[in-house]
N, C-alpha and C positions, 0 to 999 in steps of 0.2 A: 446217236444210238443207244446210250444211257436212257435217255430220257423219253423217247420214243417208244422204249421197250417200257417204262415205268405209266407210260401217260397209258398204251395196251392194256397193262395191269391194271391203271384206277378207273381205266373203261367199261371192262368184257363180265363186270356184275351186270352192268344197263344191258344190256344188247338183246340177253331175251327177253324180258321181259317188255321192252320195247316195242319187240320183234309181233306180239302177242298184243298189248296193248293200241297200237295204233294202225292194228292190219285192219280194219276197215277205212282208216282217216286217209285223204287223201297229205303226205310226205311232198313236201315243195320246196321249202326253207333251210338254209343251212345258215340260219341267222337267228335271234332272241335278242329280245328286250330283256336284261338286267337292271333289276331294281334295287337301292340300297336304302336301306333304313337303320339310327343304331339305340335312338333313347323309345318308349312307346310309353306316351300320355305323362313323358318329366318334363310341364314347364319353364321347370328351371331356366333350359339348356334349349330355348327355339330355335336354334340352328343345325342343332341336333337331336331333336325330340321330334318326333310322329303322335299329333293330335288321336287319340282312340277312337274320338267320331270319323279322322279324315281317315284312321285307318279299320275301322269298321263299312267305311265307306269301295275304299280298295275292294278292302276283300271281297265285299259284293257286286265289285265289277266283276273281275278275277271269277267268281263263278258263274257267272255264263259262257252259255257254250262256245262262244266265239274263239273264248280264252284258252292256250294251254297251258296251266301251268306246268312246268315240269322238273325235274335236280338238275342241277351243274353239270354231272357226268350226261348224261342226254345230251346235255346242249353243247359240247365243248367235240360228243360223236357227230354233232352235225357241222357245227362252226368248220371241222376239218375233213366234213365234203365225204364222212364216213356212212352217218346214215342220216337221213334228212326226219323233219318234225314240221309239223301245222306250223300254216302262215299263223302268227301273232300269238307263234311261245313265249315267254316270260319265266325267268328265275329271280327267285327273290331270295338277294343276300342281305346280310346283318352284320352291322361291325361293333365291332371291341367288346362283345358278351357285356350288355351290361343287364344288371340282376330286374330290369324290368322285361327286358326279353325272356327269362324264363319263365315270371311271374306274369304277364301277361300275353304276349305276342304268343310263345308258343302254346298256353291251350289252347288257341284260337286257329291257330295252325294243325295241330292235331287233330282237333272237332273234324277241321272240313279235310284231313287228309293235304295239306299241300305242304310239296317238300321245301327248305330252303334249305342256302348253304350258310352257315355261322364263324365271321372272320375274327381271330382269336392271336392278340399279346398274349404272350407267357407269364410278365413279369406281375404284373395285377394278380394275374391269378394266385402265383405264387408265393407274393404277398399277402393273398385275404386281405386285398381293398376294397372298404365297406361302398356298397354301390352296386361291385362285379356277381359274376358269378362264382360258382367253387369247380373244383375238377368232381366232383358226384354230381352235378346238376350237368354239367358237357358229357361224361359220360353216361347219362341218363338219356341226352337227348342225339349221342350219338348210339344208343344201343336200341331209339327209335326211328333210325334212318337218317337223322341230320346227316348230313355230312359238314368236315370243321376243315377250315383252313386257318392258314397264319395269316397272321399281321409282326412279324417277327416275336423277338422280345422284349423288347422296352416302349415299339411306338414310336420311334427313330425321326427324326427330320432325314431321310438317312442321303437325299445328296450332298450334305454335310461332311459325310462322313470317308476315311479313311475307305479304305477297300481292305483293311483287315477286321474292322470294325464293322463291316458292312457282310466280311463272310462272320461273324464273329457273332451277329445278333441273328444269323440262320443258321450256322449250327450250333449255338443254344439250343436254341427255342425249337427245333427237329429235337433234340433228345431229347426235351421237355415234355417236347405232345406222345415223342416216344414210348419215354415212362410214363406218362398218365395216362394216354385214351389205347396205348399198346402198337401204335403207326405215326408217321410222319406224314403231314399230308401232300396233296397234290397238287392243289392252289395255292394260288396267294392274292392277298390285295396292299398292294402300298398303302402305309402309314401316311394319312390327309393328301392321298394320290399321286406322291412327289417320288421324281428315280428321276434319274439320268441315266445314259445309254449300261454305264459302267454299272448302275444297282440291277440292270436287269438285264446285265450277264450272269451276271453271280446268281439271280435271279432262278435262273436254267441251269444252271453247275450243278444248286443242289436239291438238283430233284424236281421241281415242280412243270409242271406238264401248261399251265395257264398260270397267266398273273395279271391283275384289275384295279383299274388306276378309278378316277374318281372325277371323270369328261361326261359328259354328255355324249347319247348314239347310238344303236345299236350294234350290237357282236356282231360282227362277222370277217371271215380270215385277213381282208386285206389288209386289215389294220392291224396286222401280227397279234400273235396267240398272249406275249405278254405285253400288251398295249391294248387292251379289251376297255371296251365304256361303260358306265352303271349311270345311271339316271338316280342322282342324289332326290330323296325325298325326307322332306320335314315339314316346319310348319309355317314357312313362306311360298315354301314352293313345293306342296304336296298337297292343293286343292287341283277339284276334279277336272278342269278342266287340263292343266298340265299331265298329270296322272294317265288323260286318257290319249292325247301325244304322243306320251311315250309307250305303255303298251301296246298300241296302234302303227309305231312307229316304222319307216322301214330305212334299211341298211343306208350307204352312199357308198358303195365300193368305190375307192379311190387305190391308186399306185403316186411316187415321185413325192412323198411327202417332204418337206422341206419345212425351217430345217427339224433334223426327225431327233432333235437330241432337245426334249422339252425344257432342260436347263435352258435356258437365253443367255449370251453375252450381250446383244444388239438390242436394244429395245427400243420406240419396237418392231418386232423381227419383219421380215420381210415371210410373208407363209405361202404358203401353195402348196398345190394337191391336183393330181390329172384323174380327170374322169372316167371310169369305167364305160368301155364299147357296149355294154350289154346294160346297160340304162336308160328305161327305152318311158317315158315317154322322153326326153333331156331339156325340163323345162328349167328357167334361171334361177342358180341358187341367189341366196339370198345370206349375207352373215351377218350378225351380232357381235359384238363384247361388250366387257364389260366395265366397270366406273366410267358410266357414258363417254368413250368413245366414239368418236364418228367414224365408220368404214366404207372403203372406195374395193368393191369387189371389182374385176373387173374380165369378164372370159376372153383367151388368147386362141385362138383356133378353135375347136370344136369343143374338144374336152380339158383345157390348158386354164385353171381358176386361180386368181393371184390378189390376196387381200393385203391390202392398208390400212395400218391407223394411223386417225388424226392426230395421234401423239403417245408418248410413252405408256404402259402399263403402272399404275403404284407399285410401291413397292409390293411383294409378296410372292401372292401366284394371281396370273390374269389367265381370262377365257377368249374364247372364240368360238362362235356356233354356228356352223351354214348349216341350211335346208333346202330345201328342194322337195316345188309340190308333186305328188308321186298319186296313184292310183285309186279309186274310191277316196278322194278327200283327204287320204292321208298323207304323212309328210314325209322323207328322208332329213336322215338327220346326222351329221357331223360335230363331234365336241373333239376340243383339243385344249388344257392345262399348259401355258406356259410357267414357271418359274424366275423368276426376277434374280440373278445371284449376283 
């Protein structure tokens, strides 16, 4: 009940605005594509950096009329089937509060009036770590309508921590946010996209209304409000071909996901899910894994999909992405990240 009340409090300010701004638009989508950035124009870290030229191409695409760049609050309303949005709605998120966000990306977002959410771990800000933003800069963003989300206190590998340490990370960071910006965030991003079911439960209990990983896919309620996907953009995976796939993607609503816990003890996992009866047309599902693993994808009956890999994931994190051809040459997309413990 407390989480529901917090969620309603979090989203209420956006209702009257969306009723006005969307008055003459077709609102039929309960999903959105979330895009994730980290650094901008810092080629020292290509795995978390987007080149300035790539970023400008992304912005120019999103400014086209067919897209609907919205704030995270409005997207969560739609995902919860409270107030729908336009098809091709896109949410911009940024992790880690690097200096390039404030110095380079923020002026561009401000120029074009594009909303975004910034996820922050508080220790690097408190410690005035070089290369990161300051609390004063974060308050400036907040005052200009940027949504501030949490990414814990110290940005740890949360699945490795005891329950007490997880509670400490969440409660201390929430207090620091209250001290510095006046309120605790309502949205959360798992550091490195890593979590297990115990971590997920603690995120719920600490008042967050939604949480995001780093697995690809279109955010839809069938995935659960605490395992929402985002398309990560960096130098290697931030080209226009992939960006266009992401912002034009459709959801793949599912149920009966197995295994439920992304931290796996059996490697490779026996992965499977059941497609929603509402998906039309029900085209072939094709799945792909990282590390060059071969994938055997089988459909059992009309809707059950079972995925088996040719070998184990390497140590660390493994990914399986499943796609299905949709309407208008678009793709339904479902991603899952596994952590090899």
